[in-house]
Each structure stands twice: as structure tokens, then as C-alpha cells.
DOMAR-788701 format. One record per atom (N, C-alpha, C, CB): residue in three letters; x, y, z. Coordinates in steps of 0.2 Angstrom, whole numbers, padded with zeros to 4 digits, always signed. Glycine has a CB too. Layout:
REM DOMAR-788701
ALAXYZ ...
END
This chain:
REM DOMAR-788701
MET-0041-0092+0085 MET-0043-0095+0078 MET-0041-0090+0073 MET-0050-0097+0078 ARG-0043-0083+0074 ARG-0042-0078+0069 ARG-0035-0077+0067 ARG-0045-0072+0071 SER-0030-0077+0073 SER-0023-0076+0072 SER-0020-0082+0068 SER-0020-0075+0078 ILE-0023-0088+0069 ILE-0021-0094+0066 ILE-0022-0093+0058 ILE-0024-0101+0069 GLN-0029-0091+0057 GLN-0030-0090+0050 GLN-0026-0085+0046 GLN-0038-0089+0049 SER-0025-0080+0050 SER-0020-0074+0047 SER-0014-0077+0045 SER-0020-0068+0052 SER-0011-0081+0050 SER-0004-0084+0049 SER-0004-0088+0043 SER-0002-0087+0056 ALA-0009-0092+0042 ALA-0010-0097+0037 ALA-0010-0093+0030 ALA-0016-0101+0037 ARG-0014-0087+0030 ARG-0014-0084+0024 ARG-0007-0081+0022 ARG-0019-0078+0024 VAL-0004-0078+0027 VAL+0003-0076+0026 VAL+0008-0081+0023 VAL+0006-0072+0032 ALA+0007-0087+0027 ALA+0012-0093+0024 ALA+0010-0095+0017 ALA+0011-0099+0029 LEU+0004-0094+0015 LEU+0002-0096+0008 LEU+0005-0091+0004 LEU-0006-0096+0007 ALA+0005-0084+0006 ALA+0008-0079+0001 ALA+0015-0081+0001 ALA+0007-0072+0004 VAL+0019-0083+0006 VAL+0026-0084+0006 VAL+0027-0090+0000 VAL+0029-0086+0012 ILE+0023-0095+0000 ILE+0024-0100-0004 ILE+0023-0098-0011 ILE+0019-0106-0003 MET+0018-0094-0013 MET+0016-0091-0019 MET+0022-0087-0022 MET+0010-0087-0019 LEU+0025-0083-0017 LEU+0031-0078-0019 LEU+0037-0082-0021 LEU+0032-0073-0014 ALA+0037-0088-0018 ALA+0043-0092-0019 ALA+0043-0096-0025 ALA+0044-0096-0013 THR+0037-0098-0027 THR+0036-0103-0033 THR+0034-0100-0039 THR+0031-0108-0030 SER+0032-0093-0039 SER+0030-0090-0046 SER+0033-0083-0047 SER+0022-0089-0046 PRO+0035-0082-0053 PRO+0039-0075-0054 PRO+0034-0069-0054 PRO+0042-0076-0061 LEU+0031-0068-0048 LEU+0026-0062-0048 LEU+0030-0056-0049 LEU+0023-0063-0041 ALA+0027-0051-0053 ALA+0030-0044-0053 ALA+0026-0040-0048 ALA+0029-0041-0060 ALA+0029-0036-0045 ALA+0025-0032-0040 ALA+0029-0026-0038 ALA+0023-0036-0034 GLN+0025-0020-0038 GLN+0028-0014-0035 GLN+0024-0012-0029 GLN+0029-0008-0040 VAL+0018-0014-0028 VAL+0014-0013-0022 VAL+0013-0020-0019 VAL+0007-0010-0024 GLY+0015-0020-0012 GLY+0015-0026-0009 GLY+0008-0030-0009 GLY+0016-0025-0002 LYS+0009-0037-0010 LYS+0003-0041-0011 LYS-0001-0041-0004 LYS+0005-0048-0013 PRO-0008-0039-0004 PRO-0012-0040+0002 PRO-0013-0047+0004 PRO-0018-0035+0001 VAL-0013-0048+0010 VAL-0015-0055+0013 VAL-0020-0054+0018 VAL-0009-0059+0015 THR-0018-0050+0023 THR-0022-0049+0029 THR-0024-0041+0029 THR-0019-0051+0035 VAL-0021-0037+0025 VAL-0022-0030+0026 VAL-0026-0027+0020 VAL-0015-0027+0027 LYS-0031-0023+0021 LYS-0035-0019+0016 LYS-0032-0013+0015 LYS-0042-0019+0018 ASP-0032-0010+0009 ASP-0030-0003+0008 ASP-0035+0002+0010 ASP-0028-0002+0000 ALA-0033+0006+0015 ALA-0038+0011+0017 ALA-0040+0016+0012 ALA-0035+0015+0023 ASN-0037+0017+0007 ASN-0039+0022+0002 ASN-0043+0019-0004 ASN-0032+0025-0001 SER-0044+0013-0004 SER-0048+0010-0009 SER-0053+0005-0007 SER-0044+0007-0014 ALA-0052+0002+0000 ALA-0057-0003+0002 ALA-0064-0001+0002 ALA-0055-0005+0009 PRO-0069-0005+0000 PRO-0076-0003+0000 PRO-0078-0001+0008 PRO-0080-0009-0002 GLU-0083+0004+0008 GLU-0085+0007+0014 GLU-0088+0001+0019 GLU-0090+0012+0013 ALA-0092-0003+0015 ALA-0095-0009+0019 ALA-0090-0014+0022 ALA-0100-0013+0014 GLU-0085-0015+0019 GLU-0080-0019+0022 GLU-0076-0016+0028 GLU-0074-0021+0016 ILE-0075-0009+0027 ILE-0071-0006+0032 ILE-0075-0006+0038 ILE-0070+0001+0030 ALA-0082-0005+0038 ALA-0086-0005+0044 ALA-0086-0011+0048 ALA-0093-0003+0041 THR-0084-0017+0045 THR-0084-0023+0048 THR-0077-0024+0052 THR-0085-0029+0044 LEU-0072-0020+0051 LEU-0066-0021+0054 LEU-0065-0018+0062 LEU-0061-0017+0050 PRO-0060-0021+0065 PRO-0060-0019+0073 PRO-0061-0012+0074 PRO-0053-0021+0075 HIS-0065-0010+0079 HIS-0066-0003+0081 HIS-0069+0002+0076 HIS-0060-0001+0084 MET-0071-0001+0070 MET-0074+0003+0066 MET-0082+0003+0066 MET-0072+0002+0059 SER-0086+0008+0064 SER-0093+0008+0064 SER-0095+0010+0057 SER-0096+0012+0070 ALA-0102+0010+0056 ALA-0104+0012+0049 ALA-0103+0019+0048 ALA-0112+0011+0049 ALA-0104+0023+0054 ALA-0103+0030+0054 ALA-0096+0032+0053 ALA-0106+0034+0060 LEU-0091+0029+0056 LEU-0084+0030+0055 LEU-0082+0028+0048 LEU-0080+0027+0061 ALA-0084+0023+0046 ALA-0082+0020+0039 ALA-0084+0025+0034 ALA-0085+0013+0038 LYS-0090+0028+0035 LYS-0092+0033+0030 LYS-0088+0040+0031 LYS-0100+0035+0032 GLU-0086+0041+0036 GLU-0082+0047+0037 GLU-0075+0046+0034 GLU-0082+0049+0045 LEU-0072+0040+0035 LEU-0066+0039+0033 LEU-0066+0039+0025 LEU-0063+0032+0035 VAL-0071+0036+0022 VAL-0071+0036+0015 VAL-0072+0043+0012 VAL-0077+0032+0012 ALA-0076+0047+0015 ALA-0076+0054+0013 ALA-0070+0058+0014 ALA-0082+0058+0017 ALA-0065+0056+0018 ALA-0059+0060+0020 ALA-0054+0057+0015 ALA-0057+0059+0027 ARG-0054+0052+0012 ARG-0049+0049+0008 ARG-0049+0052+0001 ARG-0049+0042+0008 PRO-0043+0052-0002 PRO-0037+0048-0001 PRO-0033+0051+0004 PRO-0033+0046-0007 PHE-0029+0047+0008 PHE-0025+0050+0013 PHE-0018+0050+0010 PHE-0025+0045+0019 ALA-0014+0056+0010 ALA-0008+0056+0007 ALA-0003+0052+0009 ALA-0005+0063+0008 ASP-0003+0049+0015 ASP+0002+0044+0018 ASP-0001+0041+0024 ASP+0009+0048+0019 ALA+0003+0037+0027 ALA+0000+0034+0033 ALA+0000+0038+0039 ALA+0005+0028+0035 THR+0004+0044+0039 THR+0004+0048+0045 THR-0003+0052+0044 THR+0010+0053+0045 ALA-0005+0054+0038 ALA-0011+0058+0038 ALA-0017+0053+0040 ALA-0012+0060+0030 TYR-0017+0047+0038 TYR-0022+0042+0040 TYR-0022+0041+0048 TYR-0020+0035+0037 ASP-0016+0041+0051 ASP-0016+0040+0058 ASP-0019+0047+0061 ASP-0008+0039+0060 ALA-0017+0052+0058 ALA-0019+0059+0061 ALA-0027+0059+0061 ALA-0016+0065+0057 PHE-0030+0056+0055 PHE-0037+0056+0055 PHE-0041+0052+0060 PHE-0039+0054+0048 LEU-0038+0046+0062 LEU-0041+0042+0066 LEU-0039+0043+0074 LEU-0039+0034+0065 ALA-0034+0047+0075 ALA-0031+0048+0082 ALA-0036+0051+0086 ALA-0025+0052+0082 PRO-0040+0056+0084 PRO-0046+0059+0088 PRO-0052+0054+0089 PRO-0048+0065+0086 LYS-0052+0049+0085 LYS-0058+0045+0085 LYS-0057+0038+0089 LYS-0061+0044+0078 LEU-0051+0036+0088 LEU-0049+0029+0091 LEU-0043+0030+0096 LEU-0047+0024+0086 THR-0042+0026+0101 THR-0037+0026+0105 THR-0031+0023+0102 THR-0038+0022+0112 LYS-0025+0024+0105 LYS-0019+0021+0102 LYS-0019+0013+0102 LYS-0013+0023+0106 GLU-0022+0010+0107 GLU-0023+0003+0107 GLU-0028+0001+0102 GLU-0026+0001+0114 GLN-0033+0005+0101 GLN-0038+0003+0096 GLN-0035+0003+0089 GLN-0044+0007+0096 ARG-0031+0008+0087 ARG-0028+0009+0081 ARG-0023+0004+0080 ARG-0024+0016+0080 THR-0019+0002+0085 THR-0015-0004+0085 THR-0018-0010+0083 THR-0011-0005+0092 GLU-0024-0011+0085 GLU-0028-0017+0083 GLU-0031-0017+0076 GLU-0034-0018+0088 LEU-0032-0011+0074 LEU-0035-0010+0067 LEU-0030-0010+0061 LEU-0038-0003+0067 TYR-0024-0007+0063 TYR-0019-0007+0057 TYR-0017-0013+0054 TYR-0013-0003+0060 PRO-0017-0019+0057 PRO-0015-0025+0054 PRO-0021-0027+0049 PRO-0014-0031+0059 ARG-0026-0024+0049 ARG-0032-0025+0044 ARG-0033-0020+0040 ARG-0038-0026+0048 LEU-0031-0014+0041 LEU-0033-0008+0037 LEU-0027-0003+0037 LEU-0040-0004+0039 PHE-0024-0001+0032 PHE-0018+0003+0032 PHE-0017+0007+0026 PHE-0012-0001+0034 VAL-0013+0012+0025 VAL-0011+0015+0019 VAL-0004+0014+0018 VAL-0012+0023+0020 HIS-0003+0011+0012 HIS+0004+0009+0010 HIS+0009+0015+0011 HIS+0004+0006+0002 ILE+0015+0013+0013 ILE+0020+0018+0013 ILE+0025+0017+0007 ILE+0024+0017+0020 ASP+0027+0023+0005 ASP+0032+0023+0000 ASP+0039+0022+0003 ASP+0032+0030-0004 LEU+0042+0016+0000 LEU+0049+0014+0003 LEU+0054+0019+0002 LEU+0051+0008+0000 ASN+0053+0023-0003 ASN+0059+0028-0005 ASN+0058+0035-0002 ASN+0059+0029-0012 SER+0052+0036+0001 SER+0051+0043+0004 SER+0048+0043+0010 SER+0047+0047-0001 ALA+0045+0038+0013 ALA+0042+0038+0019 ALA+0046+0041+0025 ALA+0039+0031+0021 SER+0043+0045+0029 SER+0047+0047+0035 SER+0048+0041+0040 SER+0044+0053+0038 ARG+0053+0042+0045 ARG+0054+0037+0050 ARG+0047+0037+0054 ARG+0059+0039+0055 GLU+0044+0042+0055 GLU+0037+0042+0059 GLU+0032+0038+0055 GLU+0035+0049+0060 GLU+0032+0038+0049 GLU+0027+0035+0045 GLU+0029+0027+0045 GLU+0027+0037+0038 ILE+0035+0026+0044 ILE+0037+0018+0044 ILE+0036+0015+0051 ILE+0045+0018+0043 GLN+0036+0019+0056 GLN+0035+0016+0063 GLN+0028+0015+0064 GLN+0038+0020+0068 LEU+0023+0017+0060 LEU+0016+0016+0061 LEU+0015+0009+0058 LEU+0012+0021+0057 VAL+0019+0006+0054 VAL+0018-0001+0052 VAL+0018-0006+0058 VAL+0024-0003+0047 PRO+0013-0010+0058 PRO+0012-0014+0064 PRO+0018-0019+0065 PRO+0006-0019+0064 GLY+0020-0019+0072 GLY+0026-0023+0073 GLY+0033-0020+0072 GLY+0025-0030+0070 MET+0033-0014+0069 MET+0039-0011+0067 MET+0043-0008+0073 MET+0038-0005+0062 GLY+0049-0011+0074 GLY+0053-0008+0079 GLY+0059-0004+0077 GLY+0056-0014+0083 PRO+0063-0001+0081 PRO+0069+0003+0079 PRO+0074-0001+0074 PRO+0073+0005+0085 ARG+0075-0007+0075 ARG+0080-0011+0071 ARG+0077-0011+0064 ARG+0081-0018+0074 MET+0071-0013+0063 MET+0068-0014+0056 MET+0067-0007+0053 MET+0062-0018+0056 THR+0065-0002+0057 THR+0065+0005+0054 THR+0071+0007+0051 THR+0062+0010+0059 ARG+0077+0005+0054 ARG+0083+0007+0052 ARG+0085+0003+0045 ARG+0089+0005+0057 GLU+0083-0003+0045 GLU+0084-0007+0039 GLU+0080-0005+0033 GLU+0083-0015+0040 PHE+0074-0003+0034 PHE+0070+0000+0029 PHE+0073+0006+0026 PHE+0063+0002+0032 LEU+0076+0010+0030 LEU+0079+0016+0028 LEU+0086+0015+0025 LEU+0080+0021+0034 GLU+0090+0010+0027 GLU+0097+0009+0025 GLU+0097+0007+0017 GLU+0100+0003+0029 TYR+0092+0004+0014 TYR+0093+0002+0008 TYR+0090+0006+0002 TYR+0090-0005+0007 ARG+0088+0012+0004 ARG+0085+0017-0001 ARG+0091+0019-0005 ARG+0082+0023+0003 PRO+0089+0021-0012 PRO+0083+0020-0015 PRO+0081+0013-0017 PRO+0082+0025-0020 TYR+0075+0010-0016 TYR+0073+0004-0019 TYR+0071+0004-0026 TYR+0067+0001-0014 SER+0074+0000-0030 SER+0072+0000-0037 SER+0066-0005-0038 SER+0078-0003-0041 GLY+0064-0009-0033 GLY+0058-0013-0034 GLY+0057-0017-0028 GLY+0059-0017-0040 LEU+0052-0021-0027 LEU+0050-0024-0021 LEU+0055-0031-0021 LEU+0043-0027-0021 ALA+0058-0033-0026 ALA+0062-0038-0026 ALA+0068-0036-0022 ALA+0065-0040-0034 VAL+0070-0030-0022 VAL+0076-0028-0018 VAL+0074-0028-0010 VAL+0078-0021-0020 PHE+0068-0026-0009 PHE+0065-0026-0002 PHE+0065-0033+0000 PHE+0058-0023-0002 ARG+0063-0038-0003 ARG+0062-0044-0001 ARG+0069-0047+0000 ARG+0059-0049-0006 ARG+0074-0046-0004 ARG+0081-0048-0003 ARG+0084-0046+0003 ARG+0085-0047-0009 GLU+0083-0039+0004 GLU+0087-0036+0009 GLU+0084-0037+0016 GLU+0088-0028+0008 MET+0077-0037+0017 MET+0074-0038+0023 MET+0074-0046+0025 MET+0066-0036+0022 GLY+0075-0050+0020 GLY+0076-0057+0021 GLY+0083-0059+0024 GLY+0076-0061+0015 LYS+0087-0054+0025 LYS+0093-0055+0029 LYS+0092-0054+0036 LYS+0098-0049+0027 TYR+0086-0051+0038 TYR+0085-0050+0045 TYR+0079-0054+0048 TYR+0084-0043+0046 VAL+0074-0055+0044 VAL+0068-0059+0046 VAL+0067-0064+0041 VAL+0062-0054+0047 ASN+0062-0069+0044 ASN+0061-0075+0040 ASN+0056-0073+0034 ASN+0058-0080+0044 ALA+0055-0078+0029 ALA+0051-0076+0023 ALA+0044-0074+0025 ALA+0051-0082+0019 GLU+0041-0077+0030 GLU+0034-0076+0032 GLU+0034-0068+0035 GLU+0032-0081+0038 GLU+0038-0066+0039 GLU+0038-0059+0041 GLU+0040-0054+0035 GLU+0044-0058+0046 VAL+0044-0056+0030 VAL+0045-0052+0025 VAL+0038-0051+0021 VAL+0050-0055+0020 ALA+0035-0057+0020 ALA+0028-0056+0016 ALA+0023-0052+0020 ALA+0025-0063+0015 ARG+0023-0052+0027 ARG+0019-0048+0031 ARG+0020-0041+0030 ARG+0019-0050+0038 LEU+0027-0039+0031 LEU+0029-0032+0030 LEU+0027-0030+0023 LEU+0036-0032+0032 GLU+0028-0034+0018 GLU+0027-0031+0011 GLU+0020-0029+0010 GLU+0029-0037+0006 GLN+0015-0031+0014 GLN+0008-0029+0013 GLN+0008-0021+0014 GLN+0004-0032+0018 TYR+0012-0018+0018 TYR+0012-0011+0020 TYR+0016-0006+0015 TYR+0014-0010+0027 VAL+0019-0009+0010 VAL+0024-0005+0007 VAL+0023-0005-0001 VAL+0031-0007+0008 PHE+0026+0000-0004 PHE+0026+0000-0011 PHE+0032+0004-0014 PHE+0020+0003-0014 VAL+0034+0003-0020 VAL+0040+0006-0023 VAL+0037+0010-0029 VAL+0046+0002-0026 PRO+0037+0017-0030 PRO+0034+0020-0035 PRO+0036+0017-0042 PRO+0035+0028-0035 MET+0032+0017-0047 MET+0034+0014-0053 MET+0033+0020-0059 MET+0030+0008-0055 ASP+0036+0019-0064 ASP+0036+0023-0070 ASP+0030+0021-0074 ASP+0042+0023-0074 PRO+0025+0025-0075 PRO+0019+0022-0079 PRO+0020+0021-0086 PRO+0013+0027-0078 THR+0026+0024-0089 THR+0028+0023-0096 THR+0031+0016-0097 THR+0033+0028-0098 THR+0035+0013-0092 THR+0039+0007-0093 THR+0036+0002-0089 THR+0046+0008-0091 ALA+0032+0003-0084 ALA+0029-0002-0079 ALA+0025-0008-0083 ALA+0025+0001-0074 SER+0026-0014-0081 SER+0023-0019-0085 SER+0015-0019-0082 SER+0026-0026-0083 ASP+0011-0023-0086 ASP+0004-0024-0084 ASP+0004-0027-0077 ASP+0000-0028-0090 GLU+0008-0032-0076 GLU+0008-0035-0070 GLU+0009-0030-0064 GLU+0013-0041-0069 ASP+0014-0026-0065 ASP+0016-0021-0060 ASP+0010-0016-0059 ASP+0023-0017-0062 LEU+0008-0013-0064 LEU+0002-0008-0064 LEU-0004-0012-0060 LEU+0000-0006-0071 ASN-0005-0018-0061 ASN-0011-0021-0058 ASN-0010-0022-0051 ASN-0012-0028-0062 THR-0004-0021-0048 THR-0004-0022-0041 THR-0006-0016-0037 THR+0003-0023-0039 ILE-0008-0010-0041 ILE-0010-0004-0038 ILE-0017-0006-0035 ILE-0010+0002-0043 PRO-0019-0004-0029 PRO-0025-0006-0026 PRO-0031-0002-0030 PRO-0026-0004-0019 GLY-0036-0006-0032 GLY-0042-0003-0035 GLY-0041-0002-0043 GLY-0044+0004-0032 PHE-0035-0005-0045 PHE-0034-0004-0052 PHE-0037-0009-0056 PHE-0026-0005-0054 GLY-0040-0007-0062 GLY-0044-0012-0066 GLY-0042-0012-0074 GLY-0051-0011-0065 PRO-0045-0016-0078 PRO-0044-0016-0085 PRO-0045-0009-0088 PRO-0048-0021-0088 ARG-0050-0005-0087 ARG-0051+0001-0090 ARG-0045+0006-0088 ARG-0057+0004-0087 MET-0043+0006-0082 MET-0037+0011-0081 MET-0031+0008-0083 MET-0037+0012-0073 LEU-0030+0002-0084 LEU-0024-0001-0087 LEU-0024+0002-0094 LEU-0024-0008-0087 ARG-0029+0001-0098 ARG-0030+0003-0105 ARG-0028+0011-0105 ARG-0037+0002-0107 GLU-0031+0015-0101 GLU-0029+0022-0101 GLU-0022+0024-0100 GLU-0034+0026-0096 PHE-0019+0020-0095 PHE-0012+0021-0093 PHE-0008+0020-0100 PHE-0010+0017-0088 LYS-0009+0015-0103 LYS-0005+0013-0109 LYS-0007+0017-0115 LYS-0006+0006-0111 GLU-0013+0020-0115 GLU-0015+0024-0121 GLU-0011+0030-0122 GLU-0022+0026-0121 TYR-0009+0033-0116 TYR-0006+0040-0116 TYR+0002+0040-0115 TYR-0009+0044-0110 ARG+0005+0034-0116 ARG+0012+0033-0116 ARG+0015+0037-0122 ARG+0014+0026-0115 PRO+0021+0040-0121 PRO+0025+0040-0115 PRO+0022+0046-0110 PRO+0032+0041-0116 TRP+0023+0045-0104 TRP+0021+0049-0099 TRP+0027+0054-0097 TRP+0018+0046-0092 THR+0026+0060-0098 THR+0032+0065-0097 THR+0032+0069-0091 THR+0032+0069-0103 SER+0026+0069-0087 SER+0025+0073-0081 SER+0019+0072-0077 SER+0025+0081-0083 ALA+0019+0073-0071 ALA+0013+0073-0067 ALA+0008+0077-0069 ALA+0015+0075-0060 ALA+0009+0083-0072 ALA+0004+0087-0075 ALA+0000+0084-0081 ALA+0007+0094-0077 GLN+0004+0080-0085 GLN+0001+0077-0090 GLN-0004+0071-0088 GLN+0006+0074-0095 PHE-0001+0068-0082 PHE-0005+0062-0080 PHE-0012+0065-0077 PHE-0001+0059-0074 GLN-0011+0070-0073 GLN-0017+0073-0070 GLN-0022+0076-0075 GLN-0015+0080-0066 LYS-0020+0078-0081 LYS-0024+0080-0086 LYS-0028+0075-0090 LYS-0020+0084-0091 GLU-0024+0069-0091 GLU-0027+0064-0096 GLU-0031+0059-0091 GLU-0021+0060-0099 ILE-0028+0057-0086 ILE-0032+0053-0082 ILE-0038+0056-0078 ILE-0028+0049-0077 GLY-0037+0063-0077 GLY-0043+0067-0075 GLY-0049+0067-0079 GLY-0041+0074-0074 LYS-0048+0065-0086 LYS-0054+0064-0090 LYS-0059+0058-0088 LYS-0052+0063-0097 TYR-0056+0054-0084 TYR-0060+0047-0083 TYR-0062+0046-0076 TYR-0055+0042-0085 VAL-0058+0050-0071 VAL-0060+0049-0064 VAL-0059+0055-0060 VAL-0055+0044-0061 PRO-0062+0056-0054 PRO-0062+0062-0051 PRO-0055+0064-0048 PRO-0067+0062-0045 ALA-0053+0070-0047 ALA-0047+0073-0045 ALA-0044+0069-0039 ALA-0047+0080-0043 LYS-0049+0067-0034 LYS-0046+0063-0028 LYS-0043+0056-0031 LYS-0052+0062-0023 GLU-0047+0053-0035 GLU-0044+0046-0038 GLU-0038+0047-0042 GLU-0050+0043-0042 VAL-0037+0053-0046 VAL-0031+0054-0049 VAL-0025+0055-0044 VAL-0032+0061-0053 GLY-0027+0058-0039 GLY-0021+0059-0033 GLY-0020+0053-0030 GLY-0024+0064-0028 ARG-0025+0048-0029 ARG-0023+0042-0026 ARG-0019+0038-0030 ARG-0030+0038-0025 LEU-0020+0037-0037 LEU-0016+0033-0041 LEU-0009+0036-0042 LEU-0020+0033-0048 GLN-0009+0043-0043 GLN-0002+0046-0044 GLN+0003+0044-0038 GLN-0003+0054-0044 ARG+0000+0043-0032 ARG+0005+0042-0027 ARG+0009+0036-0028 ARG+0001+0040-0020 PHE+0007+0031-0032 PHE+0010+0025-0033 PHE+0015+0026-0039 PHE+0006+0019-0035 LEU+0016+0032-0042 LEU+0019+0033-0048 LEU+0025+0038-0048 LEU+0015+0035-0054 THR+0030+0037-0052 THR+0035+0042-0053 THR+0036+0044-0060 THR+0042+0039-0050 PHE+0037+0051-0061 PHE+0038+0054-0067 PHE+0044+0057-0068 PHE+0032+0059-0068 PRO+0047+0058-0075 PRO+0053+0061-0076 PRO+0054+0068-0073 PRO+0054+0062-0084 
END
């Protein structure tokens, strides 16, 4: 029943992507929660997680990438347990810089799709990812894979719609991002956004961005 429900949610996402001009640089979540921003209480309900492990995970984040996330969980969960968890909780991979090892952590990723992920770099946006991966797999699989990926965006030129795809992003942060435009460097971003959120959160947000 659970797998049927998950498939239905992915199918709905495919329909939405096909019928509306959605802007996005971070993949739309359907069945996967972002490990760097999901609430601790929700994480504790996921496969092989416990209240204690969820608390430990939240204290350790943000994870710099999926390999760091996997390294954190490897001493605590078996490979089989992590394989069951990752379709529900994962850290987005940067399509333009993720290592082969990181890409292969994406659930269901085999050598062929790893090769295709790498072949089309650099990605200018998720529209390119959808178009190119759609040559090899159906729309439902593209939507499933998209949940795990992002393309870094320029905070000076990114649309509101693009910025709002960042996990845990809200109206206040959108206002601050726009207030300090143009953004000239990562150092400027750290200084200005650091006025509003802790350094860990600055680092989490910065991962989705690119600067001159």
C-alpha cells in the first residue's frame, strides 16, 4: 500500500510539472524529505530512525553533501537500512559538482544514469535536467530523480519562485535575500544573512547558491 501511495504522489508531480510553468532550481519533494531541514519529530518517524538518532542527526547538520550524510549514518545503520531510509530522507546533490560517489548514493542510481548525470554538466537549470534525463527514462522516473538534485542559483538574479524551492525557505528570508542585492560574494552573503540566522543555517542556505 505504501509503495502504491508513493507512486501515486510521484505520478501527480509528473502531471503538475507537465501542466504548469513551475520554476525550480531545487527538485520538488514528493516522497523525500530534506535531511538538512526536516523537523526532528518527522525524522524520528522514518524507517530505522529513533527519537535519539533523529536528535543526533539534527545536532550534526547541516551536512555538506550526501556523502557526509551517509558517513554520519554508516556507523549507526546498516547499508540495507540506509537503502530503505534514503527514499524518505536525503541531502540534495549539486548536479554541477557532486562526485560520482555522491551521485551513486541516490536511490536506484546505476552506472548508466550516473554517467548521464555527469555527461550534461554544467546544468543551467532543472529544465535542462528534465529534458536530458527524459531521453533515457520516463517522466515518472525523471520526477523521482529530481527530488534528489539541485542546480545552484545566483541570489541576485534568481526569481522568487526559484528561491522558494530552497528547503526551509520562507517569506522573511526571501525579503532579506532581495534586500541585499546585488550579491557580490559568498563573504557578503555570510555577513548579511548571518545577521538573521546562525552560521550553520547560513552554510545550509549558501549550498544552494552561486556567487560571482
